[in-house]
C-alpha positions in Angstrom: -0.3 0.3 0.0 1.3 3.4 -0.9 2.7 5.1 2.4 2.1 8.8 3.6 4.3 11.0 5.6 2.8 13.4 8.2 3.1 16.0 10.4 6.2 17.7 11.6 7.2 14.1 13.4 7.6 12.6 9.9 4.9 10.0 10.6 5.0 7.5 8.0 1.7 5.4 7.9 -0.4 3.4 5.5 -2.4 5.3 3.0 -5.7 4.4 4.4 -6.1 3.3 8.3 -8.7 1.3 11.1 -11.2 3.1 12.6 -11.5 0.6 15.5 -14.2 2.4 17.8 -17.1 0.3 16.2 -15.4 -3.3 17.6 -16.8 -1.6 21.4 -18.0 1.0 21.2 -21.4 3.1 19.3 -21.6 0.7 17.0 -24.5 -2.4 18.0 -22.0 -2.9 21.2 -23.9 -5.8 22.3 -23.5 -7.7 19.0 -19.9 -7.5 19.2 -17.5 -10.7 18.1 -13.9 -10.1 20.0 -12.3 -13.2 17.5 -13.5 -11.4 14.5 -12.5 -7.7 15.5 -9.0 -9.0 15.7 -9.6 -11.2 12.4 -10.1 -7.8 11.1 -7.3 -6.1 12.7 -5.0 -8.6 12.0 -5.9 -8.6 8.2 -5.6 -4.3 8.2 -1.7 -4.9 8.9 -1.3 -7.4 6.4 -2.7 -4.9 3.7 -0.7 -2.2 5.0 -3.5 -0.3 6.9 -0.9 0.6 9.4 -2.9 3.6 11.0 -5.0 1.7 14.2 -7.1 4.5 16.1 -8.8 3.9 19.2 -9.4 6.3 21.9 -9.5 5.1 26.0 -13.0 6.1 26.2 -14.1 3.4 23.4 -15.6 0.5 25.0 -14.7 2.3 27.5 -10.8 0.9 27.7 -11.8 -2.2 25.9 -10.7 -1.0 22.6 -7.8 -0.6 24.1 -7.2 -4.2 25.7 -8.5 -5.9 22.4 -5.4 -3.7 20.2 -3.0 -4.9 23.1 -4.1 -8.4 21.9 -2.7 -7.9 18.4 0.1 -5.6 19.6 1.9 -8.1 21.8 2.3 -10.2 18.5 2.8 -7.3 15.8 3.8 -4.1 17.4 6.4 -3.2 14.4 3.6 -3.6 12.1 1.5 -0.8 13.1 1.5 2.6 14.3 -1.3 3.1 17.3 -3.0 6.4 17.5 -5.1 6.6 20.8 -6.5 9.6 22.7 -7.4 11.1 26.3 -9.4 13.6 27.6 -12.8 12.1 28.0 -14.3 9.8 30.7 -17.4 8.0 30.1 -20.1 8.5 32.9 -23.4 6.2 33.7 -25.6 8.8 31.3 -23.0 11.4 29.9 -19.5 11.6 28.2 -17.4 14.7 30.4 -14.3 16.1 29.7 -10.9 15.8 32.1 -7.7 17.7 30.6 -5.9 17.7 34.2 -2.1 17.4 34.1 -2.5 14.4 36.6 -5.0 12.4 35.1 -3.4 13.0 31.6 -0.2 11.6 32.7 -1.9 8.3 34.9 -4.4 7.8 31.8 -1.0 7.3 29.3 0.4 4.6 31.4 -2.8 3.0 31.6 -3.5 3.3 27.9 0.2 2.0 27.5 -1.0 -1.1 30.1 -3.9 -2.1 28.0 -2.5 -1.5 24.5 0.5 -3.9 25.6 3.9 -1.6 24.2 6.0 0.7 25.9 5.0 4.0 23.5 2.4 5.4 21.6 2.9 6.8 17.9 0.5 9.7 18.6 -1.3 10.3 21.3 -4.3 12.9 20.5 -6.2 15.0 23.3 -9.9 13.6 22.7 -12.0 17.3 23.8 -10.4 20.1 25.5 -11.7 20.4 29.3 -13.6 23.7 29.3 -12.1 24.3 33.4 -8.9 23.8 32.2 -6.2 26.6 29.9 -5.5 24.3 27.1 -2.3 24.9 27.0 -2.1 22.7 30.3 -3.2 20.2 29.2 -0.9 19.9 26.1 1.8 21.0 28.0 1.2 17.4 30.5 1.4 15.6 26.8 4.4 17.0 25.5 6.1 16.0 28.8 5.1 12.3 27.8 6.9 12.9 24.2 10.1 14.3 26.0 9.7 10.7 28.6 9.4 8.7 25.7 5.8 7.0 26.3 4.6 9.0 23.2 6.1 10.1 20.3 4.1 12.7 18.4 0.8 14.7 19.5 -2.6 15.0 17.8 -6.0 17.0 18.1 -9.4 15.8 17.8 -11.6 18.0 16.1 -14.7 17.7 18.4 -16.7 20.6 19.4 -17.1 21.6 15.5 -21.0 20.1 15.7 -21.5 23.0 18.6 -20.0 25.5 17.0 -22.3 25.4 14.3 -25.2 25.4 16.7 -23.8 28.8 17.6 -23.6 30.2 14.7 -19.9 30.4 14.3 -18.0 29.2 11.2 -17.5 25.5 10.8 -13.9 24.6 12.8 -13.1 28.0 13.5 -13.1 26.6 17.3 -10.5 23.8 16.5 -8.4 26.1 14.5 -8.2 28.8 17.3 -7.4 25.8 19.6 -4.8 24.4 17.4 -3.0 27.7 17.3 -3.0 27.8 20.6 -1.4 24.5 21.3 1.4 24.8 18.7 2.7 27.7 20.9 3.5 24.8 23.2 4.9 21.8 21.3 4.0 21.1 18.2 0.8 19.3 16.5 1.5 16.5 14.7 -2.3 15.6 13.2 -5.7 16.6 13.5 -8.3 14.2 13.5 -11.7 15.4 12.1 -14.9 14.8 9.9 -14.4 14.5 6.3 -16.5 12.5 3.7 -18.6 13.2 0.5 -21.7 14.1 2.7 -19.3 16.1 5.3 -17.1 17.7 3.6 -16.9 20.7 5.9 -13.0 20.1 6.8 -12.3 21.4 2.8 -13.7 25.0 3.7 -10.6 26.2 6.5 -9.1 23.5 8.4 -8.0 21.2 6.0 -6.2 24.3 4.4 -4.9 24.9 7.3 -3.2 22.2 8.2 -1.9 21.6 5.1 0.0 24.9 5.0 1.7 23.6 8.4 2.6 20.4 7.4 0.0 19.5 9.8 -1.3 15.8 9.0 -5.3 15.0 8.6 -6.4 12.1 9.9 -10.4 11.8 8.2 -12.3 10.1 10.5 -15.8 8.5 9.2 -14.8 8.7 5.8 -17.7 6.9 5.1 -20.2 8.9 6.6 -21.3 6.3 9.3 -21.9 3.7 6.5 -24.4 5.6 4.7 -21.7 5.9 1.5 -21.5 2.1 1.5 -24.7 1.7 0.0 -24.9 -1.4 2.0 -28.0 0.5 4.0 -31.7 0.2 3.8 -33.8 3.2 4.5 -36.1 2.4 7.1 -34.4 -0.8 7.6 -33.7 0.3 11.6 -30.4 0.0 14.2 -29.8 -1.6 17.2 -30.9 0.4 20.0 -27.0 0.7 21.5 -26.0 1.7 17.9 -25.6 5.7 17.8 -26.9 5.9 14.2 -30.3 4.7 15.8 -31.0 8.5 17.1 -29.0 10.0 14.7 -31.0 13.0 12.8 -29.3 11.9 8.9 -30.3 8.0 10.0 -34.2 8.3 10.1 -35.8 6.8 7.1 -36.9 9.9 6.0 -33.5 11.4 5.6 -31.7 8.3 4.6 -34.0 7.9 1.5 -33.9 11.3 1.0 -29.9 11.4 1.0 -29.6 8.5 -1.7 -28.6 10.9 -4.9 -25.3 10.7 -3.1 -25.3 7.1 -3.0 -26.3 7.0 -6.9 -24.1 9.1 -7.7 -20.8 7.3 -6.3 -22.2 4.1 -7.7 -22.3 5.7 -11.7 -18.7 6.6 -10.8 -17.5 3.2 -9.4 -19.0 2.0 -12.6 -16.8 3.4 -14.8 -14.0 1.3 -12.8 -15.4 -2.0 -13.4 -17.7 -4.4 -11.8 -15.3 -5.2 -8.9 -15.1 -0.7 -7.7 -17.7 -0.1 -4.8 -19.5 3.5 -3.9 -17.3 3.3 -0.9 -14.2 3.1 -2.6 -14.9 5.8 -4.8 -15.7 7.8 -1.5 -12.5 7.0 0.1 -10.7 7.5 -3.1 -12.3 11.5 -3.2 -10.8 11.9 0.3 -7.2 10.4 -0.6 -7.5 13.0 -3.3 -7.9 15.7 -1.1 -3.9 16.1 -0.2 -0.7 13.9 0.6 -0.9 14.6 4.5 -4.9 13.0 4.1 -5.0 9.6 5.6 -8.5 8.3 5.7 -9.7 5.8 9.1 -12.5 4.2 7.9 -14.2 2.3 11.3 -15.4 -1.6 10.5 -14.8 -4.5 12.3 -15.1 -7.2 10.2 -12.7 -8.5 8.0 -14.1 -8.5 4.6 -14.7 -4.5 4.5 -11.2 -3.7 5.8 -10.1 -5.8 2.7 -12.3 -3.1 0.3 -11.5 -0.5 1.8 -7.7 -1.2 1.4 -7.9 -1.5 -2.1 -9.0 2.2 -2.7 -6.0 3.2 -2.0 -5.1 2.1 -5.3 -8.1 3.4 -7.4 -7.1 6.7 -8.9 -9.9 8.7 -9.7 -9.5 11.6 -13.1 -10.0 15.1 -12.4 -13.4 15.1 -14.3 -14.7 11.9 -12.1 -13.2 13.7 -8.4 -15.2 17.1 -10.0 -18.5 15.1 -10.1 -18.2 13.5 -6.6 -17.2 17.2 -5.4 -20.4 18.5 -7.2 -22.9 15.7 -5.6 -26.1 17.2 -3.2 -25.2 18.2 0.1 -26.4 15.6 2.2 -29.9 16.8 4.3 -30.6 16.3 7.7 -28.6 18.1 10.6 -25.6 16.3 11.5 -25.4 16.7 15.5 
């Protein structure tokens, strides 16, 4: 697989990564199968999808534990990205950016992941009670201690910015500018897909101008862009899409023209090419610093996603995909 170099720390990863969250969090967690997830991770590494993206809150903790079972055997093959800063309560998620907590959380993640170093340690969410520079300074200390190779920022909060009327991603850029003064940012993780392209407006160019890598989260629109979801089919109660405004039967039906457009482009490249691969190829084409991180827990989807790294869309096809209708429905 093509390799991409991102960030000030010159991190080298496969062009397509693996989002591990669905293996134990947010997507029908009651139906998870650990052995199937392990096979998916091993297959991703076999295919060169070296970036494994997780977080301590996924589970919580069980996602890192699962990856640790793979990493104890295949650590040299993997690039490990995990996150800190969110705590899961009984009914809610809260931020914790206190320096002491960050240090303890890192040590706990290292134990669960069965490794002595985290390749990319991301701040999952800034704590509104703690200056972000203090949290970032504690994370920088972890780099100096040899426990972490590089730091990243997960661009959460963009949706709340939209609700308040602020320009999408402006809050993230301001946050990035602040922490850059403390220690270099190597990567930003934010949502980017055909049906959620807002990062193209300001955040992606901002990162490109500063040599910051961009990890494209949810590049398949939480599964919608694969074309495998049927409007009205419904989701398990513990699946986040069951309560998501864009995944009502009405909105899924209204957004089908996006999938139709992806299928139309895919058909030009042969029967084996899928709408999901076209969607990922479009994300990959947005810059050499961009690495899509599609989430899955199934081996066959890993294989399909990895194959997208070899799909080169023509300029005309890229323009056609970029001009597909904007998705209808709130993305909150």
